[in-house]
N, C-alpha and C positions, 0 to 999 in steps of 0.2 A: 219367767220367760223374758228374755232381753227384747225390749221395744226399741226399734231403730227407724227413724224417719230419713228416707233417702230421696233426694230430688234428682230428676233427670233434666239436664240442660244441654242445649245445643244450638248452633246456627240452624236456620230453617233448612229442611231437606237433608239433614245429616243422618236421618234414620232413627230418631229418638223414639217415636211412637212404636215403630216396628220392634225395636229393642225391648220396650216395655212389654209388648205382647209376648215376646219369647220368655221373659222372666216370669210372667204370670202363668204361662203354659207349663214351663218346666217345674214350677212349684205347685202345680195342679190347682191354681186359683181359678183358672178358666179351662174349659174342656177343649176348645179349639182356638187356634190362632187367627186373629183378624188381620186385615191389611188396610193401610190407608187408601191405596188405590181401589180397593174393593168396597170401601166405605162401611166396613164392618168391624173396625177395631174396638176393643173394649173400652179404651180410655177416651177416644174422640167420639163422644156420643151425641153431641149437638149437631143439628142438621147443617148449620153453617160450617162446622168443622168438616163434616163429611163431604159437603159440596166443594169446598175450597182445598181440601186435603192438607190443612195446616191446623196446628193446635192453637186455639184462641183462649180457652179457659183452662186454668190449672185444676185438673181433676185428680182424684186419688184412688188408689186401690190398695188392697191388703193381701199379703201372702206370708206364709211361714216357710222357713228353710232350716232344717235341723232344729237347734234350740232357740231360734230367734224369730220374732214376728216383725215384719217389715211393713212400714207405711210408705207407699210409693207415690210421689208427687210428679206427675208429668206436666212440665211447665211449657208455656208458649215459647217458640223459637224465633218468631218474627219480631223485629225490633219495635214495631208499633205497639206490641203488647208487653214490652219490657217491664212496666210497673206491676203488671199481674205476676210476672215471674219473680220480680224482686220482693214482693210481699211474701212469697213462699220461702225465700232465703232465711227469713227471720226464725223459722221453726225447723230448719234442717239440721240433722246430726251429721250427715255426709252428703256430698254432691257427686254425681257421676256426669262428667262432661263427655258428650259423644262428638267425635269428629269424623268427617268423611276421609277415607284413605285416598281419595282423589283430590278433593278441594283443600283438605288440610285445615290449618288455622285461618279462619276468615275474620272479617271485621267484627262481627257480633261476638265471635268467640273471645276476642280480646276484651270486649266490654264485660262479658260474663266473668272472665277471669279476674278482672279488677274488682268486680262486685264481690266475688267469692273471697278474695283476699281481704277486702274491706270488712266483711262479716266474719272472717276467720273460720271459714268452714272447711273441714278436711275434704280433699278432692281426689277422686279416682278418674282416670281417663280410659275411654274405650275407643280405639280407632276402628271405625265401622266401614263396611262396604269394601272389604279387601278382595271381594270376588269381581269387582267391576274393572273393566278395561281402563288402564291408566292409573290404577291404584299403586301407591308407593308408601307403605307404612314407615319405612326407614326415613323417607324425606319428611313425613309428617312428624315423626318423633324429633327430628332435627329442628323443625319449625317450633315445636313445643319448647324445646330447650332454648332456642334463640328468642322467641317472642313471649313466652309465658314463664317458664321456670327451668333452670338447669337441674333442678332437683326431681324432675320426672324420671321415673325408673321403670324400664321395660321388664316385666315379670316373665319368668319362663312360661312357654306355652302350656306345659303340663304341671298342674299343681302337685306339690309333694316332691318335685325333683330336687336333687341335691343342689345347694348353692354353688355357683361357679366362683372362682377366685375373682373374676371381674366384678361380679355382683356383690361379693363380700367387700371388695375394695370401695365400690360406689357407696355402700351403706356406711362403711367405716370412716370414710372421709367426712361424713356429716354427723358423727357421733364419737365423742372423745373416748368414752368407755370402750366402744367397739374397736376404735383405732388402736388402743393400747393392746387389746387381746389379739388383734389382727397382726400387729408388728411382732408380737411374741409367738405367733403361729398357733394360738390357742382358740381362735374364733370358730365356733361351731354353727351348724345349721340351726340348732335350737336357739342360740343367741340371736342370730339374724332374724328369725321368724318372730321372736318375742319383741325385739327392738323395733321391727317394722311396724307392728301394731301401734306402739307408742309414738313413733316418729310420724306416722300418718295422721294420728289424732292431733298432734301438735303442729301439723303443717310443715314438717321438716322433709317429708318425702311424699311424692305424688305417684302412686303406682299406675302403670300404664299397661293395658291389655289390648288385644286386637282380635278381629274376626268379622263375620258377616251375619248380622241379625236376620236378614232375609233368608239366608240359607242355613240358619241355625248353627253357625260355626263360631266357637269361642264363648257361647253363652253359658253352657254348663260349667266351663272352666272359670268364667267370671263369677258365677254364684259360689263356687268353692272358695275362691279368693276373698270374696265379699264376707263370707262366714268366718274366714280365718283372720281377717284384718279388722273389721269394724266392731266396736263395743260402745256401750253407753252406761251411764251411772246415774239413774234416777232414783229418788227416794220417795216412796209412796207413804212413808210414815209422817212426813212433814205436813203442815197445814196446806190446803190446796192453793196452787198458783199456776197460772198459765198465760198464754198470749193468743190473742185473736189474729188469725192470718187471712180470713176470707169471710165475706158476707154474701149471702145469696137470698133470694126470695122464691118460695115455691109457687105452684100454679094458683094458689088462693091468696097470694100476696103475703104469706107468713114469713117473717124475717128469720133466717137461719144463720146463726153465728158459729163459725168454725174455729175451734180452739186447739192448740197444742198444750197438753198438760205437762208442766215442767216439774211439778212436785205434788205429792199428796193425792187425795182421792176426792172427786166431786160426785155427790149423790143427787139424784132427781129430787126436786122440791127444795134443795138448798138455796139459800140466798147468796148471790155472788156480787161482790163489789168490783167496780171498774172506774176508770177515769182518773183525773188529776185532783189533788187537794187544792183548795178546800171544798171543791164541789164534786166530790167523789160520789157516784151513784151506787145504789144497791137494788137489785131486782131478783125475784125468785125464778129459778130455772124450772120451767114447766114441762120440759121434755129433753131427753138426751138421745141423740141418734148416732149410730156408728155406720159410716158410709163405706161402700165398696163399689166404685163406679157410680151409677145412678141409683143403685139400690141401697136401702138402709134398713137397719133393724133397731127397734127401740131398746134402750138399755136403762138399767137402774143406776149405773155408776160408770165413771171413767177414771182411769188411774194414770199416774205419772208415766210419761213417755208416749201416751196414746194421742192420736188425732181423732177428734170427734166433733159433733155439732150440738148446739143447744137451741132450744126455743125459749123465749121469755125475755131476752135482753133486747131493749129497744134502741139503745144509743151507742153501744160499743162499736168502734170502727177498726179496720185492719191495723195491726200494730199496737193495739191497746192491751196493756197488762190487766189481768183479772185476778181476783183473790189476793194472794200475798205478793204477786208480781205487779209492780206499779209502773207508771210512766207510759209514754207512747213512743214507739219507734217509727221514725219517718224515713221514707225512701230517699235515695240519692238521685234516682232517675226522675226528672221532672219534665213535663211537656214543654215544648218550645213553640207550639202553634196554638192558635185559638180560632174558633169558628162559631158563627151564629146559627141557631136552629131556625130553619125556615118552615113555616106551617101556614095553613089557611083553613077556613071552615070546611068540613064540620069539626075539625080539631080545635078544642078550646084551650086557652092558656092554662086554666086551672088544672085541667086533666094532664096537660103536658108537664106542668111543674111537679105533679105527683109522680109521673113516670120518671122524670130525670132526678127526682128525689131518691127513688129506689136505685137508679143506675149510679148516682153519685155516692150512695152508701156502699155499693158493691165495688166501685172504683173511685176512691177519693181523689185520684190524680186528675179526674175530669174537671174538678173545681167548678162545678155548675154555679152560675151566677146570673142574676137578673140585673141588667143594666138599665136602671131607672131612667136615666137621661135619654137613652136611645130607644127605650121600650123594646129591648131585645134580650133573648135568652142566649147566653154564651157558654161554651164549654172549651176546655183545653185538651189537646190531643198530641200524640206523638207523630202522626202521619196520616196520609190520605186513606190508606187501607183501613185504619181504625174507624174512620168516618163511614166508610162503606159497610163495615161490620155493624156499627151502631145503628145505621139506617135499617139493616135487616133485622136486628134484634128488636127495635121498636115496633116494626111491622109484625113480626112473628109472635112476640110475647104480649104485646099490648094492642095489636090491631090498628095502629095509627100510621098514617102515611105522612112522613116528614122528609125533609132534605136538609142539607147543610150548605152554608155559604163557603166560598173558597177559603181554605185555611190561611191565616195570616200569622206573621211572626209575632210571638208574645214578648213584647218589650217590657222593661221595668224601669223604675226611676229611683234615684237616690240623691244625696246632696254631698257637697264637699264642705270641709271646715266645721264650724259649730255656731249655732244661733240659739237665741232664747225665744220661746213661744209662750204666749199667755192667752187664756180663753176665759170668758165670763158669760154665764147664762143666768139671766135674772128677769124673765118675764114675770108678770104679776103672780105671786104665789109660789115662785121657784127661786132657787139660789144655788150657785156653785161657781167656784173660781179655781183655775188650775194654772200652775207655772211649770214649764218644762224646759229642759236643756236638750237640744237636738244636735247630735254629732254623727259624722260619717262613720259607719261601722265597717268591719272587715268584710271583704268581698265574700259573698255566700253566707253571711251571718243572719240574713233576714232582718226582722225587727226585734231588738232586745230591749228589756226594760230594767232600769236600776232605780231603786227607791232611796232617796236621801232626804225625805220629808220627815220632820220630827213629829212624834205623836202629839206634842203640845200644840202644834199648828193645825193638825187635821187628824181626826180619828182614824185608827188603823183600818177599820172597815171601809171607809171612803178611799183610803190609799190603795187598798186591794182592788176596789172597783176601777180606779184609774188605771192600774196595771193591766187589768183584764181588757179594758177598752183600748189601751195602747196596742195590746197583742192580738186583738181580734182581727180577722181578715176584712178586707174591703177598703183599706186606706189606699189612695192613689195619688199620683203626683200631678203637678200642674202643667207639665209640658205636653203630654199626650193623653193624660188620664190613665196611664198605665199603673199597675200595682207598685206600691212603694216597698223598697227593700233596703238591706244593708244600712240600717239606721239604728243608732243607739239613743234611746230616749230615757232621760233621767228626770224623775219627779223631784222638783226642788221644794215646792210648797203648794198649799191650797187652802181654801176656806169653805166652810159650810155654814148653814144657818140652822139654829136649833129648831125652828118652827117650819121654815119654808123649804128646806132641802128635801127632795123626795125623788123616787123613781129614777128616771134617766137623766137627771140634771147633770151628774158628773160625766155621763157619756157625751152630752152636748158640749160641756165645757172642755173636755179632753180633746175632742175632735177639733174644736175651734183653736185650741192651743197648738195642736199639731200643724194645722193649716197656717196659722199665724207665723209659726217658725218657717214653714216652707216658703212663704211669701218673701221672707227676708234672705233666704239661703241662695247659694248658687246651685241650681238644680242640674242634674246630669241624667241623660238618657242612656240606659244600658241595653245591650243586645245579647242574645245567647250566642255562645261560641262553641265550636267543635275543637277537641283535641284531635289532630289528624296525624296519620301515619301512612305514607305513600311509598310503595315499593315499585321501582321502575328500572328499566335498562339504563346504564350509565350515560348513554348517548342522549337520553331524554331529560337529563337533569336541568339544563339551562332553561328550556322552554316551560317546564313544569314550575320551576321556582318563579319565573317571571309571571306566569299565570296566577300563582298564589298571591303574589304581591299586588297584582292588579285587582284581585278580588277582595283586597283588604286583609289578607292573612299575613302571618309572620312565621318564621321557621328558624331552626337551628342549622348550623353547617351540616350538610348531608353526610351520612355514613357511607363511604364508598368502598366497594370491592372491585375486582377486575371487570366484572360485567354487570353488577347490580348496584343500586343506590337506594338508601332509605332516607326519606325526608320526614322529620317530625316537626310539629309546630301547632299553631292555633289559627282558626279561620272563622269568620262570621257564618252563622247558620243561614242567614239571608242569602248569601252568595254561594254557599256550598251545598245546599239541600240536594241539588241534582248534579253534583260534580262528578259522580261516578261515570255517567255517560260521557261527559266531556273528557275525562281522563282516558277512558277507553278509546275515544276517537284520536286523541293526541298520541297515544302509545300503541296504536293498532291492537288494542285488546291485551297488551302484555303487562299493563300496570295494575296494581291492586291498591285499594283504598280502604282504610279503616278510619271511621269517624265515631267519636264519642262525645256527647254533650258534656262539657266540663265547667259550665257555669256561665256567668255574665261578665262582660267587660264594657267600657264606654263605647257607645255606638260609633262606628267608623264613618257614618254618613248621617249624623244626628240632625243637622239642619234640614236635609231633604226629607227625612222621616217625619219630623215635626210639622213641616209644611204640608206634607202629603196627608197626615192625619187630620190636620185642621181642628184640633181640639180647642174648644172655647170654655175655659173654666167658669166664666161668668154665666154661661148658659146651662151649666150643670147644676141641677138642684141639689145634688149630693155633695157639692163642694161649697162649703160656707166657711169663710175665714173671719167674717165679722162677728163681733161679740154683741150681746144684748144686755143692757143695763135697765134699771128701773128708777123713775123719778116721778113724784107726785101721782103715784098710783098707776103709772103707765110704763110699759116697756118701750125702749127705743134702741135702735140699732146704731152701732158705732163701727165704721169700717176699720179694717185691720191696721191701716196706717196710723190711726189715732187711738187704737184700743189700749195701748200700754199706758197712756197718760190717764186713762179712766179707771184702771185697775184698783182694787181695794188693798192690794198688797204690792209693794215695790221690792223687787229683788235687787240688792246692791252687790256688785262684784268687787271684792277686795282680795287680790291675789287669787288663790284657789278656794277661797271660802265664800259661801253664800250667806248674806245677811238680809234679814227681813226688816222692812219698815212698814208698819200698818198705818193706813190712812185713818 
C-alpha cells in the first residue's frame, strides 16, 4: 500500500480544519463531521483549540482511499505558531494549501509558500468557501499566479473529463516532451495525466481545485485528484532511518517522540541511534504507538512512509535524524521577541524549570534560558497570542499559575572585521590555553567553527572540545548582553598539560578567548527585520513610502498599475510589529500588508537601544574576559587588556600564515 504524508496549511480562518473533517468523513475514518464553531472537530481536540477556534498543535489522522494510506497533518494557521507548522514540513510528501475564495492570498499564505518552496514540497491548492458572499475564485487564482506561482493550474471540476486544448497548452508550455507532441497534434489525455503526476512531484505544476468544505462541495473531486496525482517511493528493505518531527509528553510525563519513517522497518525493542557525531546516542525503543487523533494503538513495528511515535528516546529533538538518517534540520522561522516568566510562591523555581524543560523539548524555538545575572527565566516567542496560550497550557497541564512580562524585541550582536582572542585558565591544579581568530560571518550564518590547529600543538580530542564550546548556545555580546551571531571562529592553537588539564578547563579557556576577542572588536547591534509587501491604491503611494522611511524601513521603486501599487522592501520589526492597523487607517482599510521575518540587520537606532537596555558587562557574572594564570602555587587574574603578554603561546602573523612561538 502506498503511504503518503499530506500536510494541510492555510492562513488562519481559511477553513483548513473543516476541510480535514470532510476528508476524514468521506474516507470513513470518522462517522460524523465535526465543526470548529461547534467545538467538536476530530483534529482540534485540545480544550484551548476548542475555546479559541484555532489550530495550535499539529495533530495527525489517518485515512485510506483506494490503494493508498494517507497520514494527514493539520498544522496551525496562526503566525504565532509558525515554528510548529514548519517542523511538520520536514516530513511532508505533499502539501495542500487552503485559501479563502473571499480573502484570497493573505500575508501568511505568502510566508507558507516561501517555506514550501524552500523545502521543495509538492503543493496542491484548494480554493475554499466558494459559497460565501463576495467569493471570487477567478480573482484568487489570478492572485496565486501573481503572488505565488504562474505554474498553478486550475483542474476541471469533474475528474476524468477530457483535457481541453487550453489545459494541454498550459502543461505543454512547461514540458519539452509534451510541447513537441502538442505541436505535432499528437498529445493525448493519457500523456497529460501521466506527465501531470511527475510535474507536480517535481514542483513544475501546482494543481488548483475549488469548492466549499462547509457545504461538502468539491471534496470528493479533490480526493479523486489526490489519488490520481500523488505517489511516493519508500523502500522498506533498507536499514531503518527516519526523522523526528514532534515531541509530546503524556499525562504521566512520559516523553513521546514522533517519527516519520523514511526507509526500512523499526521494531519494538530495537536500539535506535540519533544525534550528531562524535556524540551520537543510542537508546532502546520501549514502545511503538500509531496515533489517529488523540487515540493510539500499540504496534510491534513501523515501516517506511509511516508516521508513528516511540517511547524510550530521552534526548532526540524535532528535526533530528534517527537510524540511518543523520543530522539535525533546523527551522528558518525564528522568534523575534523574548519575555520573562513571572511567578511567585507557591510556585517554586525548580518546579518551573522542569515544566519549561518539557515545553522547550516540545517547542525548541522557545529557547528557554535562565539568565543568571538577572535571576530570570526567559523564553522566545513569535507573538502575544503565543504567550496567552502558553499561560493556559501551564495552568491546565501542570496546575501552575504564571504570567509573562511584556514581550521585547530579541536583539543580537556581532562584530565587524577580524580580531585575535586568547584565553588562559590555570588555577591551581588546572591548565588550558586557547588562541582564536574571530571574523565577521555572513548575515544569518550564526556561529561557525573552523579548525586550523595542528595535532602536534594540541591533541585532537581537546580541539574537538574547543569546537563544541564555541558552538554551544549561550554566548552573548557586550553591548546589550544579547545573543552572539554571524561570527566565524577559527582555532589557531592551544595548549594542555599532561597532568593538570581536566574537566571543563578548555571550556573556561575558550569562553575567555572569545570574550577577549570581543573586547578588541568593533561590536554591532543587530535587530530583526521584516521583508514587507504592501498593496495599496496608487493615490496612497507617497504617504506610505514616507511612513516606511520614517519607521527605519527601505523599499524598491513601487510596481505601479492604473489603480494599484505594490511596495516591497524591508523594515525593522521594532517599528512594524503593529503596522497593519496603521496602514488600514492611512488607506481607509483598502491596503494589505504582508510581513515575513527575513533575518537580522544592523539596528537603525542602536545607541538608543543600548542606552535603554543599560547592560553592564562588568556586573554580569557570566561575562568574564580576564584570564587566570598560576605562579608560586596560587592562581591570579590578569585583565583582558594585559592577557596577551602573559600567554604561554604567542601567535605571530606573517601574511596569511600563523606561526607559533612557545614561551
